[in-house]
BALOBA-1460 file (C-alpha; in Angstrom, 3 decimals):
// residues 402
<rec num="1" residu="m" x="0.000" y="0.000" z="0.000"/>
<rec num="2" residu="a" x="2.814" y="2.379" z="0.898"/>
<rec num="3" residu="t" x="4.485" y="1.660" z="-2.448"/>
<rec num="4" residu="m" x="1.286" y="2.469" z="-4.349"/>
<rec num="5" residu="e" x="0.830" y="5.672" z="-2.355"/>
<rec num="6" residu="a" x="4.404" y="6.741" z="-3.092"/>
<rec num="7" residu="a" x="3.916" y="5.994" z="-6.791"/>
<rec num="8" residu="a" x="0.713" y="8.047" z="-6.849"/>
<rec num="9" residu="d" x="2.473" y="10.935" z="-5.124"/>
<rec num="10" residu="a" x="5.290" y="10.772" z="-7.656"/>
<rec num="11" residu="v" x="2.818" y="10.904" z="-10.538"/>
<rec num="12" residu="l" x="0.976" y="13.820" z="-8.902"/>
<rec num="13" residu="a" x="4.213" y="15.720" z="-8.346"/>
<rec num="14" residu="a" x="5.338" y="15.126" z="-11.937"/>
<rec num="15" residu="a" x="1.963" y="16.286" z="-13.254"/>
<rec num="16" residu="a" x="2.044" y="19.413" z="-11.095"/>
<rec num="17" residu="r" x="5.511" y="20.302" z="-12.440"/>
<rec num="18" residu="a" x="4.525" y="19.509" z="-16.048"/>
<rec num="19" residu="f" x="1.442" y="21.701" z="-15.809"/>
<rec num="20" residu="c" x="3.581" y="24.716" z="-14.955"/>
<rec num="21" residu="r" x="5.731" y="24.543" z="-18.078"/>
<rec num="22" residu="p" x="5.376" y="27.055" z="-20.964"/>
<rec num="23" residu="v" x="3.158" y="24.785" z="-23.085"/>
<rec num="24" residu="a" x="0.837" y="24.219" z="-20.142"/>
<rec num="25" residu="v" x="0.752" y="27.956" z="-19.441"/>
<rec num="26" residu="f" x="-0.215" y="28.571" z="-23.073"/>
<rec num="27" residu="v" x="-3.019" y="25.991" z="-22.850"/>
<rec num="28" residu="q" x="-4.380" y="27.621" z="-19.696"/>
<rec num="29" residu="i" x="-4.256" y="31.140" z="-21.150"/>
<rec num="30" residu="q" x="-5.918" y="29.837" z="-24.289"/>
<rec num="31" residu="g" x="-8.635" y="28.237" z="-22.140"/>
<rec num="32" residu="c" x="-9.259" y="31.590" z="-20.462"/>
<rec num="33" residu="f" x="-9.750" y="33.255" z="-23.828"/>
<rec num="34" residu="i" x="-12.088" y="30.449" z="-24.968"/>
<rec num="35" residu="c" x="-14.171" y="31.005" z="-21.830"/>
<rec num="36" residu="l" x="-14.183" y="34.766" z="-22.397"/>
<rec num="37" residu="t" x="-15.228" y="34.266" z="-26.033"/>
<rec num="38" residu="l" x="-18.110" y="32.016" z="-25.003"/>
<rec num="39" residu="a" x="-19.178" y="34.492" z="-22.319"/>
<rec num="40" residu="l" x="-19.100" y="37.338" z="-24.847"/>
<rec num="41" residu="g" x="-21.103" y="35.271" z="-27.353"/>
<rec num="42" residu="w" x="-23.777" y="34.440" z="-24.773"/>
<rec num="43" residu="a" x="-23.912" y="38.089" z="-23.685"/>
<rec num="44" residu="v" x="-24.478" y="39.215" z="-27.286"/>
<rec num="45" residu="a" x="-27.117" y="36.480" z="-27.761"/>
<rec num="46" residu="a" x="-28.895" y="37.596" z="-24.602"/>
<rec num="47" residu="f" x="-28.766" y="41.220" z="-25.807"/>
<rec num="48" residu="v" x="-30.406" y="40.295" z="-29.128"/>
<rec num="49" residu="r" x="-33.185" y="38.321" z="-27.414"/>
<rec num="50" residu="k" x="-33.677" y="40.968" z="-24.725"/>
<rec num="51" residu="k" x="-33.951" y="43.684" z="-27.365"/>
<rec num="52" residu="e" x="-36.860" y="41.821" z="-28.938"/>
<rec num="53" residu="i" x="-38.555" y="41.390" z="-25.559"/>
<rec num="54" residu="r" x="-38.200" y="45.114" z="-24.780"/>
<rec num="55" residu="k" x="-39.697" y="45.878" z="-28.192"/>
<rec num="56" residu="m" x="-42.734" y="43.709" z="-27.400"/>
<rec num="57" residu="r" x="-43.182" y="45.350" z="-23.994"/>
<rec num="58" residu="r" x="-43.111" y="48.825" z="-25.529"/>
<rec num="59" residu="k" x="-45.765" y="47.762" z="-28.024"/>
<rec num="60" residu="i" x="-47.945" y="46.440" z="-25.195"/>
<rec num="61" residu="v" x="-47.562" y="49.726" z="-23.288"/>
<rec num="62" residu="d" x="-48.544" y="51.564" z="-26.480"/>
<rec num="63" residu="g" x="-51.780" y="49.597" z="-26.658"/>
<rec num="64" residu="n" x="-50.933" y="46.524" z="-28.746"/>
<rec num="65" residu="s" x="-51.930" y="43.721" z="-26.406"/>
<rec num="66" residu="f" x="-51.069" y="41.192" z="-29.114"/>
<rec num="67" residu="a" x="-47.466" y="42.306" z="-29.544"/>
<rec num="68" residu="f" x="-46.385" y="38.730" z="-28.800"/>
<rec num="69" residu="l" x="-48.026" y="37.792" z="-32.130"/>
<rec num="70" residu="c" x="-47.220" y="40.758" z="-34.389"/>
<rec num="71" residu="d" x="-45.695" y="44.236" z="-34.248"/>
<rec num="72" residu="d" x="-48.674" y="45.985" z="-35.815"/>
<rec num="73" residu="i" x="-52.083" y="45.145" z="-34.398"/>
<rec num="74" residu="d" x="-53.673" y="46.104" z="-37.729"/>
<rec num="75" residu="e" x="-52.077" y="42.976" z="-39.200"/>
<rec num="76" residu="l" x="-54.652" y="40.943" z="-37.263"/>
<rec num="77" residu="e" x="-57.489" y="42.384" z="-39.318"/>
<rec num="78" residu="h" x="-59.393" y="39.737" z="-41.277"/>
<rec num="79" residu="y" x="-58.709" y="41.286" z="-44.673"/>
<rec num="80" residu="v" x="-54.963" y="41.095" z="-43.952"/>
<rec num="81" residu="q" x="-55.041" y="37.580" z="-42.526"/>
<rec num="82" residu="e" x="-56.968" y="36.103" z="-45.466"/>
<rec num="83" residu="k" x="-54.247" y="37.291" z="-47.847"/>
<rec num="84" residu="l" x="-51.474" y="35.433" z="-46.015"/>
<rec num="85" residu="p" x="-49.769" y="32.714" z="-48.103"/>
<rec num="86" residu="r" x="-50.515" y="29.047" z="-47.662"/>
<rec num="87" residu="v" x="-48.011" y="27.094" z="-45.544"/>
<rec num="88" residu="s" x="-47.502" y="23.323" z="-45.388"/>
<rec num="89" residu="v" x="-46.016" y="22.050" z="-42.122"/>
<rec num="90" residu="i" x="-44.229" y="18.703" z="-42.506"/>
<rec num="91" residu="m" x="-43.291" y="16.736" z="-39.419"/>
<rec num="92" residu="p" x="-41.316" y="13.481" z="-39.835"/>
<rec num="93" residu="l" x="-42.116" y="11.283" z="-36.834"/>
<rec num="94" residu="k" x="-40.496" y="8.258" z="-35.255"/>
<rec num="95" residu="g" x="-41.569" y="6.729" z="-31.984"/>
<rec num="96" residu="f" x="-43.589" y="8.271" z="-29.184"/>
<rec num="97" residu="g" x="-41.643" y="10.010" z="-26.445"/>
<rec num="98" residu="e" x="-42.398" y="11.621" z="-23.121"/>
<rec num="99" residu="h" x="-43.099" y="15.142" z="-24.434"/>
<rec num="100" residu="n" x="-44.237" y="14.390" z="-27.994"/>
<rec num="101" residu="l" x="-47.972" y="14.808" z="-27.458"/>
<rec num="102" residu="q" x="-47.568" y="18.221" z="-25.840"/>
<rec num="103" residu="n" x="-45.153" y="19.282" z="-28.581"/>
<rec num="104" residu="w" x="-47.605" y="18.242" z="-31.302"/>
<rec num="105" residu="r" x="-50.405" y="20.178" z="-29.617"/>
<rec num="106" residu="t" x="-48.367" y="23.377" z="-29.676"/>
<rec num="107" residu="q" x="-47.564" y="22.804" z="-33.354"/>
<rec num="108" residu="i" x="-51.154" y="22.366" z="-34.535"/>
<rec num="109" residu="t" x="-52.706" y="25.085" z="-32.337"/>
<rec num="110" residu="s" x="-51.044" y="27.905" z="-34.239"/>
<rec num="111" residu="l" x="-52.657" y="31.340" z="-34.485"/>
<rec num="112" residu="y" x="-51.499" y="31.779" z="-38.076"/>
<rec num="113" residu="g" x="-54.348" y="33.351" z="-40.018"/>
<rec num="114" residu="g" x="-53.541" y="32.014" z="-43.475"/>
<rec num="115" residu="s" x="-54.247" y="28.587" z="-44.954"/>
<rec num="116" residu="l" x="-52.294" y="25.963" z="-43.059"/>
<rec num="117" residu="e" x="-51.939" y="22.209" z="-43.456"/>
<rec num="118" residu="f" x="-50.113" y="19.720" z="-41.252"/>
<rec num="119" residu="l" x="-48.550" y="16.540" z="-42.611"/>
<rec num="120" residu="f" x="-47.408" y="14.022" z="-40.009"/>
<rec num="121" residu="v" x="-45.160" y="11.549" z="-41.845"/>
<rec num="122" residu="v" x="-44.321" y="8.135" z="-40.369"/>
<rec num="123" residu="e" x="-42.358" y="5.184" z="-41.669"/>
<rec num="124" residu="s" x="-45.186" y="2.688" z="-41.252"/>
<rec num="125" residu="k" x="-48.409" y="2.111" z="-39.351"/>
<rec num="126" residu="d" x="-46.445" y="-0.001" z="-36.891"/>
<rec num="127" residu="d" x="-44.704" y="3.129" z="-35.610"/>
<rec num="128" residu="p" x="-46.124" y="4.070" z="-32.148"/>
<rec num="129" residu="a" x="-46.366" y="7.654" z="-33.373"/>
<rec num="130" residu="y" x="-48.966" y="6.674" z="-36.003"/>
<rec num="131" residu="h" x="-51.730" y="5.790" z="-33.551"/>
<rec num="132" residu="a" x="-50.873" y="8.605" z="-31.123"/>
<rec num="133" residu="v" x="-50.968" y="11.347" z="-33.750"/>
<rec num="134" residu="s" x="-54.068" y="9.828" z="-35.401"/>
<rec num="135" residu="r" x="-55.939" y="10.203" z="-32.096"/>
<rec num="136" residu="l" x="-54.705" y="13.783" z="-31.791"/>
<rec num="137" residu="i" x="-55.904" y="14.685" z="-35.291"/>
<rec num="138" residu="a" x="-59.292" y="13.093" z="-34.573"/>
<rec num="139" residu="e" x="-59.561" y="15.282" z="-31.500"/>
<rec num="140" residu="y" x="-59.070" y="18.443" z="-33.600"/>
<rec num="141" residu="k" x="-60.615" y="17.147" z="-36.856"/>
<rec num="142" residu="d" x="-63.043" y="20.069" z="-37.277"/>
<rec num="143" residu="k" x="-60.492" y="22.731" z="-36.401"/>
<rec num="144" residu="l" x="-57.516" y="22.084" z="-38.652"/>
<rec num="145" residu="e" x="-56.346" y="20.567" z="-41.912"/>
<rec num="146" residu="a" x="-54.105" y="17.653" z="-41.006"/>
<rec num="147" residu="k" x="-53.375" y="14.095" z="-42.051"/>
<rec num="148" residu="v" x="-50.980" y="11.233" z="-41.392"/>
<rec num="149" residu="v" x="-48.830" y="10.099" z="-44.306"/>
<rec num="150" residu="v" x="-47.182" y="6.664" z="-44.390"/>
<rec num="151" residu="a" x="-43.880" y="7.093" z="-46.255"/>
<rec num="152" residu="g" x="-42.608" y="3.527" z="-46.305"/>
<rec num="153" residu="f" x="-39.015" y="2.473" z="-45.796"/>
<rec num="154" residu="s" x="-36.131" y="4.531" z="-47.131"/>
<rec num="155" residu="t" x="-33.591" y="2.977" z="-49.498"/>
<rec num="156" residu="t" x="-31.410" y="5.882" z="-50.651"/>
<rec num="157" residu="c" x="-31.221" y="8.300" z="-47.712"/>
<rec num="158" residu="s" x="-31.930" y="8.579" z="-43.999"/>
<rec num="159" residu="q" x="-35.483" y="7.762" z="-42.922"/>
<rec num="160" residu="k" x="-36.059" y="11.318" z="-41.696"/>
<rec num="161" residu="i" x="-35.137" y="12.833" z="-45.061"/>
<rec num="162" residu="h" x="-37.240" y="10.213" z="-46.856"/>
<rec num="163" residu="n" x="-40.248" y="11.174" z="-44.711"/>
<rec num="164" residu="q" x="-39.644" y="14.871" z="-45.419"/>
<rec num="165" residu="l" x="-39.494" y="14.354" z="-49.187"/>
<rec num="166" residu="i" x="-42.648" y="12.223" z="-49.181"/>
<rec num="167" residu="g" x="-44.334" y="15.018" z="-47.244"/>
<rec num="168" residu="v" x="-43.208" y="17.505" z="-49.892"/>
<rec num="169" residu="k" x="-44.807" y="15.331" z="-52.590"/>
<rec num="170" residu="k" x="-48.071" y="15.221" z="-50.639"/>
<rec num="171" residu="m" x="-48.275" y="18.925" z="-49.764"/>
<rec num="172" residu="h" x="-50.947" y="21.152" z="-51.257"/>
<rec num="173" residu="k" x="-50.230" y="22.432" z="-54.758"/>
<rec num="174" residu="d" x="-50.934" y="26.036" z="-53.695"/>
<rec num="175" residu="s" x="-48.531" y="26.068" z="-50.751"/>
<rec num="176" residu="k" x="-46.026" y="28.891" z="-51.014"/>
<rec num="177" residu="y" x="-43.865" y="27.867" z="-48.077"/>
<rec num="178" residu="v" x="-42.982" y="24.566" z="-46.464"/>
<rec num="179" residu="l" x="-42.005" y="24.342" z="-42.804"/>
<rec num="180" residu="f" x="-40.115" y="21.281" z="-41.545"/>
<rec num="181" residu="l" x="-40.455" y="20.629" z="-37.821"/>
<rec num="182" residu="d" x="-39.027" y="17.914" z="-35.587"/>
<rec num="183" residu="d" x="-41.337" y="16.184" z="-33.131"/>
<rec num="184" residu="d" x="-39.374" y="17.652" z="-30.202"/>
<rec num="185" residu="v" x="-40.108" y="21.284" z="-31.176"/>
<rec num="186" residu="r" x="-42.506" y="23.196" z="-28.932"/>
<rec num="187" residu="l" x="-43.959" y="26.146" z="-30.856"/>
<rec num="188" residu="h" x="-45.224" y="29.547" z="-29.770"/>
<rec num="189" residu="p" x="-48.696" y="30.335" z="-31.241"/>
<rec num="190" residu="g" x="-47.168" y="33.126" z="-33.320"/>
<rec num="191" residu="t" x="-44.101" y="31.267" z="-34.600"/>
<rec num="192" residu="i" x="-45.449" y="30.297" z="-38.028"/>
<rec num="193" residu="g" x="-46.746" y="33.812" z="-38.575"/>
<rec num="194" residu="a" x="-43.419" y="35.371" z="-37.583"/>
<rec num="195" residu="l" x="-41.439" y="33.067" z="-39.881"/>
<rec num="196" residu="t" x="-43.823" y="33.674" z="-42.795"/>
<rec num="197" residu="k" x="-43.674" y="37.438" z="-42.266"/>
<rec num="198" residu="e" x="-39.872" y="37.391" z="-42.545"/>
<rec num="199" residu="m" x="-40.044" y="35.276" z="-45.719"/>
<rec num="200" residu="e" x="-42.520" y="37.717" z="-47.249"/>
<rec num="201" residu="k" x="-40.453" y="40.717" z="-46.201"/>
<rec num="202" residu="n" x="-37.242" y="39.352" z="-47.719"/>
<rec num="203" residu="p" x="-37.750" y="36.996" z="-50.703"/>
<rec num="204" residu="e" x="-33.969" y="36.479" z="-50.845"/>
<rec num="205" residu="i" x="-34.146" y="34.231" z="-47.784"/>
<rec num="206" residu="f" x="-33.417" y="30.656" z="-48.845"/>
<rec num="207" residu="i" x="-33.986" y="28.996" z="-45.477"/>
<rec num="208" residu="q" x="-35.296" y="30.338" z="-42.206"/>
<rec num="209" residu="t" x="-34.345" y="28.521" z="-39.067"/>
<rec num="210" residu="g" x="-34.276" y="28.706" z="-35.281"/>
<rec num="211" residu="y" x="-32.746" y="26.870" z="-32.331"/>
<rec num="212" residu="p" x="-34.027" y="24.933" z="-29.294"/>
<rec num="213" residu="l" x="-33.599" y="26.120" z="-25.729"/>
<rec num="214" residu="d" x="-32.904" y="22.865" z="-23.876"/>
<rec num="215" residu="l" x="-34.655" y="22.433" z="-20.531"/>
<rec num="216" residu="p" x="-32.692" y="19.769" z="-18.572"/>
<rec num="217" residu="s" x="-34.771" y="17.200" z="-16.736"/>
<rec num="218" residu="g" x="-32.257" y="16.678" z="-13.945"/>
<rec num="219" residu="s" x="-30.498" y="13.620" z="-15.340"/>
<rec num="220" residu="l" x="-26.794" y="13.653" z="-16.188"/>
<rec num="221" residu="g" x="-27.456" y="12.991" z="-19.872"/>
<rec num="222" residu="s" x="-29.856" y="15.941" z="-20.155"/>
<rec num="223" residu="y" x="-27.301" y="18.329" z="-18.666"/>
<rec num="224" residu="c" x="-24.639" y="16.975" z="-21.021"/>
<rec num="225" residu="i" x="-26.823" y="17.652" z="-24.067"/>
<rec num="226" residu="y" x="-27.711" y="21.089" z="-22.669"/>
<rec num="227" residu="e" x="-23.999" y="21.875" z="-22.303"/>
<rec num="228" residu="y" x="-23.308" y="20.596" z="-25.818"/>
<rec num="229" residu="h" x="-26.001" y="22.798" z="-27.378"/>
<rec num="230" residu="m" x="-25.259" y="26.000" z="-25.479"/>
<rec num="231" residu="p" x="-22.153" y="27.069" z="-27.488"/>
<rec num="232" residu="c" x="-24.008" y="26.265" z="-30.729"/>
<rec num="233" residu="s" x="-26.869" y="28.581" z="-29.731"/>
<rec num="234" residu="i" x="-24.593" y="31.616" z="-30.127"/>
<rec num="235" residu="g" x="-24.536" y="31.223" z="-33.911"/>
<rec num="236" residu="f" x="-28.338" y="31.392" z="-34.075"/>
<rec num="237" residu="a" x="-28.693" y="34.576" z="-32.016"/>
<rec num="238" residu="t" x="-27.767" y="36.939" z="-34.837"/>
<rec num="239" residu="g" x="-31.284" y="38.256" z="-35.321"/>
<rec num="240" residu="g" x="-30.889" y="37.736" z="-39.069"/>
<rec num="241" residu="k" x="-28.212" y="36.316" z="-41.361"/>
<rec num="242" residu="t" x="-26.386" y="33.252" z="-40.110"/>
<rec num="243" residu="f" x="-24.292" y="30.399" z="-41.497"/>
<rec num="244" residu="f" x="-25.837" y="27.805" z="-39.198"/>
<rec num="245" residu="l" x="-28.925" y="25.702" z="-39.750"/>
<rec num="246" residu="w" x="-30.950" y="23.535" z="-37.376"/>
<rec num="247" residu="g" x="-33.002" y="20.762" z="-38.937"/>
<rec num="248" residu="g" x="-35.639" y="20.949" z="-36.202"/>
<rec num="249" residu="c" x="-37.096" y="24.098" z="-37.771"/>
<rec num="250" residu="m" x="-36.577" y="25.012" z="-41.436"/>
<rec num="251" residu="m" x="-38.929" y="27.160" z="-43.521"/>
<rec num="252" residu="m" x="-38.266" y="27.209" z="-47.268"/>
<rec num="253" residu="h" x="-39.970" y="28.161" z="-50.525"/>
<rec num="254" residu="a" x="-42.158" y="25.254" z="-51.672"/>
<rec num="255" residu="d" x="-41.244" y="25.925" z="-55.311"/>
<rec num="256" residu="d" x="-37.582" y="25.238" z="-54.513"/>
<rec num="257" residu="f" x="-38.601" y="21.596" z="-53.963"/>
<rec num="258" residu="r" x="-41.024" y="21.457" z="-56.864"/>
<rec num="259" residu="q" x="-38.283" y="22.668" z="-59.226"/>
<rec num="260" residu="d" x="-35.411" y="20.887" z="-57.435"/>
<rec num="261" residu="l" x="-33.630" y="24.252" z="-57.269"/>
<rec num="262" residu="y" x="-29.858" y="23.866" z="-56.745"/>
<rec num="263" residu="g" x="-30.488" y="20.135" z="-56.437"/>
<rec num="264" residu="v" x="-32.142" y="20.368" z="-53.028"/>
<rec num="265" residu="v" x="-34.284" y="17.291" z="-53.671"/>
<rec num="266" residu="s" x="-31.621" y="15.188" z="-55.415"/>
<rec num="267" residu="g" x="-28.983" y="16.254" z="-52.873"/>
<rec num="268" residu="l" x="-31.172" y="15.051" z="-50.020"/>
<rec num="269" residu="k" x="-32.542" y="11.971" z="-51.747"/>
<rec num="270" residu="d" x="-29.301" y="10.540" z="-53.126"/>
<rec num="271" residu="g" x="-27.454" y="9.476" z="-50.017"/>
<rec num="272" residu="g" x="-28.531" y="12.312" z="-47.727"/>
<rec num="273" residu="y" x="-28.039" y="11.605" z="-44.022"/>
<rec num="274" residu="s" x="-28.344" y="15.012" z="-42.343"/>
<rec num="275" residu="d" x="-31.008" y="17.370" z="-43.673"/>
<rec num="276" residu="d" x="-29.610" y="20.537" z="-42.100"/>
<rec num="277" residu="m" x="-25.962" y="19.917" z="-43.004"/>
<rec num="278" residu="t" x="-26.898" y="19.101" z="-46.613"/>
<rec num="279" residu="l" x="-29.088" y="22.175" z="-47.062"/>
<rec num="280" residu="a" x="-26.555" y="24.424" z="-45.314"/>
<rec num="281" residu="a" x="-23.881" y="23.183" z="-47.733"/>
<rec num="282" residu="i" x="-26.126" y="23.938" z="-50.712"/>
<rec num="283" residu="a" x="-26.880" y="27.410" z="-49.340"/>
<rec num="284" residu="g" x="-23.177" y="28.081" z="-48.883"/>
<rec num="285" residu="q" x="-22.264" y="26.757" z="-52.310"/>
<rec num="286" residu="y" x="-24.788" y="28.993" z="-54.094"/>
<rec num="287" residu="k" x="-24.387" y="31.995" z="-51.727"/>
<rec num="288" residu="r" x="-28.001" y="31.831" z="-50.562"/>
<rec num="289" residu="l" x="-29.241" y="33.452" z="-47.371"/>
<rec num="290" residu="i" x="-29.984" y="31.544" z="-44.175"/>
<rec num="291" residu="s" x="-31.822" y="33.642" z="-41.613"/>
<rec num="292" residu="s" x="-32.535" y="33.125" z="-37.909"/>
<rec num="293" residu="p" x="-35.048" y="35.672" z="-36.535"/>
<rec num="294" residu="p" x="-34.693" y="36.587" z="-32.833"/>
<rec num="295" residu="v" x="-38.119" y="35.125" z="-31.986"/>
<rec num="296" residu="a" x="-37.247" y="31.671" z="-33.337"/>
<rec num="297" residu="v" x="-36.300" y="30.096" z="-29.994"/>
<rec num="298" residu="f" x="-38.094" y="26.911" z="-29.040"/>
<rec num="299" residu="p" x="-38.442" y="25.447" z="-25.516"/>
<rec num="300" residu="h" x="-37.132" y="21.902" z="-25.654"/>
<rec num="301" residu="p" x="-37.882" y="19.804" z="-22.537"/>
<rec num="302" residu="l" x="-35.444" y="16.913" z="-22.362"/>
<rec num="303" residu="a" x="-36.543" y="13.420" z="-21.408"/>
<rec num="304" residu="s" x="-36.335" y="12.515" z="-17.729"/>
<rec num="305" residu="d" x="-34.790" y="9.117" z="-18.573"/>
<rec num="306" residu="l" x="-32.029" y="10.627" z="-20.728"/>
<rec num="307" residu="s" x="-28.968" y="8.710" z="-19.534"/>
<rec num="308" residu="f" x="-25.291" y="9.390" z="-20.202"/>
<rec num="309" residu="s" x="-25.167" y="6.422" z="-22.599"/>
<rec num="310" residu="r" x="-27.938" y="8.011" z="-24.703"/>
<rec num="311" residu="y" x="-26.048" y="11.296" z="-24.695"/>
<rec num="312" residu="w" x="-22.905" y="9.491" z="-25.818"/>
<rec num="313" residu="n" x="-24.836" y="7.826" z="-28.642"/>
<rec num="314" residu="y" x="-26.186" y="11.249" z="-29.650"/>
<rec num="315" residu="l" x="-22.657" y="12.649" z="-29.660"/>
<rec num="316" residu="r" x="-21.468" y="9.803" z="-31.902"/>
<rec num="317" residu="k" x="-24.298" y="10.482" z="-34.346"/>
<rec num="318" residu="q" x="-23.414" y="14.181" z="-34.405"/>
<rec num="319" residu="t" x="-19.839" y="13.216" z="-35.262"/>
<rec num="320" residu="f" x="-20.988" y="10.816" z="-37.968"/>
<rec num="321" residu="v" x="-23.021" y="13.643" z="-39.528"/>
<rec num="322" residu="l" x="-19.734" y="15.345" z="-40.403"/>
<rec num="323" residu="e" x="-18.865" y="12.355" z="-42.581"/>
<rec num="324" residu="s" x="-21.795" y="13.132" z="-44.898"/>
<rec num="325" residu="y" x="-21.332" y="15.668" z="-47.669"/>
<rec num="326" residu="v" x="-22.706" y="16.746" z="-51.056"/>
<rec num="327" residu="s" x="-19.525" y="18.157" z="-52.614"/>
<rec num="328" residu="k" x="-15.756" y="18.189" z="-52.204"/>
<rec num="329" residu="v" x="-15.878" y="21.670" z="-50.680"/>
<rec num="330" residu="n" x="-18.539" y="20.519" z="-48.235"/>
<rec num="331" residu="w" x="-16.342" y="17.555" z="-47.248"/>
<rec num="332" residu="m" x="-13.389" y="19.857" z="-46.576"/>
<rec num="333" residu="m" x="-15.551" y="22.218" z="-44.523"/>
<rec num="334" residu="n" x="-16.889" y="19.326" z="-42.454"/>
<rec num="335" residu="r" x="-13.339" y="18.113" z="-41.786"/>
<rec num="336" residu="a" x="-12.302" y="21.615" z="-40.734"/>
<rec num="337" residu="l" x="-15.385" y="21.884" z="-38.511"/>
<rec num="338" residu="f" x="-14.624" y="18.550" z="-36.851"/>
<rec num="339" residu="a" x="-10.964" y="19.469" z="-36.253"/>
<rec num="340" residu="s" x="-11.808" y="22.899" z="-34.821"/>
<rec num="341" residu="h" x="-14.567" y="21.433" z="-32.665"/>
<rec num="342" residu="c" x="-12.178" y="18.873" z="-31.144"/>
<rec num="343" residu="y" x="-9.401" y="21.435" z="-30.641"/>
<rec num="344" residu="l" x="-11.615" y="24.044" z="-28.986"/>
<rec num="345" residu="s" x="-13.416" y="21.453" z="-26.842"/>
<rec num="346" residu="w" x="-10.188" y="20.063" z="-25.432"/>
<rec num="347" residu="g" x="-8.787" y="23.593" z="-25.202"/>
<rec num="348" residu="f" x="-11.726" y="24.389" z="-22.951"/>
<rec num="349" residu="v" x="-11.475" y="21.224" z="-20.818"/>
<rec num="350" residu="w" x="-7.701" y="20.891" z="-20.286"/>
<rec num="351" residu="p" x="-7.274" y="24.048" z="-18.120"/>
<rec num="352" residu="y" x="-9.825" y="22.626" z="-15.683"/>
<rec num="353" residu="i" x="-7.937" y="19.328" z="-15.546"/>
<rec num="354" residu="m" x="-4.692" y="21.208" z="-14.896"/>
<rec num="355" residu="a" x="-6.311" y="23.331" z="-12.206"/>
<rec num="356" residu="l" x="-7.696" y="20.191" z="-10.542"/>
<rec num="357" residu="v" x="-4.210" y="18.650" z="-10.470"/>
<rec num="358" residu="h" x="-2.806" y="21.797" z="-8.799"/>
<rec num="359" residu="v" x="-5.611" y="21.775" z="-6.215"/>
<rec num="360" residu="v" x="-5.040" y="18.082" z="-5.423"/>
<rec num="361" residu="a" x="-1.284" y="18.716" z="-5.160"/>
<rec num="362" residu="a" x="-1.865" y="21.591" z="-2.724"/>
<rec num="363" residu="l" x="-4.149" y="19.424" z="-0.575"/>
<rec num="364" residu="r" x="-1.738" y="16.492" z="-0.629"/>
<rec num="365" residu="a" x="1.434" y="18.538" z="0.011"/>
<rec num="366" residu="p" x="1.225" y="18.513" z="3.878"/>
<rec num="367" residu="y" x="1.212" y="14.715" z="3.860"/>
<rec num="368" residu="s" x="3.787" y="13.964" z="1.164"/>
<rec num="369" residu="e" x="7.333" y="15.287" z="0.981"/>
<rec num="370" residu="i" x="7.708" y="14.730" z="-2.764"/>
<rec num="371" residu="v" x="4.461" y="16.576" z="-3.520"/>
<rec num="372" residu="k" x="5.447" y="19.321" z="-1.103"/>
<rec num="373" residu="d" x="8.790" y="19.738" z="-2.886"/>
<rec num="374" residu="a" x="6.991" y="19.972" z="-6.213"/>
<rec num="375" residu="s" x="4.619" y="22.599" z="-4.839"/>
<rec num="376" residu="n" x="7.404" y="24.644" z="-3.263"/>
<rec num="377" residu="s" x="9.876" y="24.303" z="-6.109"/>
<rec num="378" residu="s" x="10.595" y="27.130" z="-8.503"/>
<rec num="379" residu="s" x="8.546" y="25.329" z="-11.164"/>
<rec num="380" residu="g" x="5.558" y="25.672" z="-8.860"/>
<rec num="381" residu="q" x="5.948" y="29.425" z="-8.990"/>
<rec num="382" residu="y" x="6.748" y="29.482" z="-12.699"/>
<rec num="383" residu="m" x="3.263" y="30.094" z="-14.041"/>
<rec num="384" residu="p" x="2.412" y="33.373" z="-12.252"/>
<rec num="385" residu="s" x="5.899" y="34.809" z="-12.824"/>
<rec num="386" residu="h" x="5.843" y="33.738" z="-16.486"/>
<rec num="387" residu="l" x="2.373" y="35.175" z="-16.947"/>
<rec num="388" residu="k" x="3.432" y="38.585" z="-15.643"/>
<rec num="389" residu="s" x="6.404" y="38.643" z="-17.992"/>
<rec num="390" residu="t" x="4.330" y="38.139" z="-21.180"/>
<rec num="391" residu="k" x="2.037" y="40.557" z="-22.961"/>
<rec num="392" residu="a" x="-0.804" y="38.046" z="-22.955"/>
<rec num="393" residu="g" x="-0.298" y="37.461" z="-19.246"/>
<rec num="394" residu="k" x="-0.310" y="41.178" z="-18.466"/>
<rec num="395" residu="l" x="-3.537" y="41.540" z="-20.436"/>
<rec num="396" residu="l" x="-5.080" y="38.611" z="-18.563"/>
<rec num="397" residu="f" x="-4.045" y="40.018" z="-15.158"/>
<rec num="398" residu="l" x="-5.476" y="43.405" z="-16.181"/>
<rec num="399" residu="i" x="-8.828" y="41.820" z="-17.122"/>
<rec num="400" residu="l" x="-8.971" y="39.829" z="-13.872"/>
<rec num="401" residu="s" x="-8.150" y="42.893" z="-11.797"/>
<rec num="402" residu="l" x="-11.086" y="44.911" z="-13.234"/>
């Protein structure tokens, strides 16, 4: 036992010394800047969202009690609402989860005043979602235009994309816009109207998207997914143009699918695995606009039984997505994205590991001579002295002293 304890102390002392060397100092400074960048991104995202909320509150004070639906209350007049374009909402379904029924209810109880149809697309009638959504449609049969579509099994692309494309084939011939929604999206009553308004205002928009606000259930897996999504949310908080796309909410021109513009249909159908990555690549290739309005944030309650193993499986699928591509340029971009994601993730985590080693060494020092020597050695004091002698270190100390 004493031998094992001595060996552990030796390893701890060596790690404490190693984590005070110049490379380790660089990694820790870099980690500080990554944290500061994330904090700045979240602050800007919060500012964009808060600006929209303040705008709504001012409208309410000015007498528009429906500011949560539209900026101008006159837009709720019947003669304006009846002129709104027709929208087809396509929802590819698979399975029946804890929050699905509530999510579907929020999707079909929209306050959009124009013509609206809902297409719930399943793989087969054996899917648990088929019977659940059929009962829901029967409950609202006199209040909405909705139907369940059985797509059959996919042979050339992912099942989700296959369901989406079958839904496109079945949508109404007069639909001007098509909105793809995942079954885990919880909509605001004014979401469809807000997205349509932006599409009408700017016909140059190729795809309009949004992003989910994860609500952890308390399980470890739910917090892991929440942590994974939080940095990604920064890219969707632009209040307009963005380079990112989330497949859970995508509004596009219906004619783009009817005409297979830029190969959107063939690109998805022929080997497509990820709908959002494929469409984002097409948008980038043809310099088309992706927009994310500030109101397109969707509450996303996570399952209470979401375990770490399920999170890990989700993470593996997200990594596999980067192996799918529609062009050589898209493949190179995905490789660059994967490399930068790994580098920045480990750049964020390693400083915490190093700090933990230093804390453990400080706690162990009174009971171990070798660890105490490592803590009291000049190498133990190297990091603060080295930091103060570099420009980056001086800048960091200045920021921390504010």
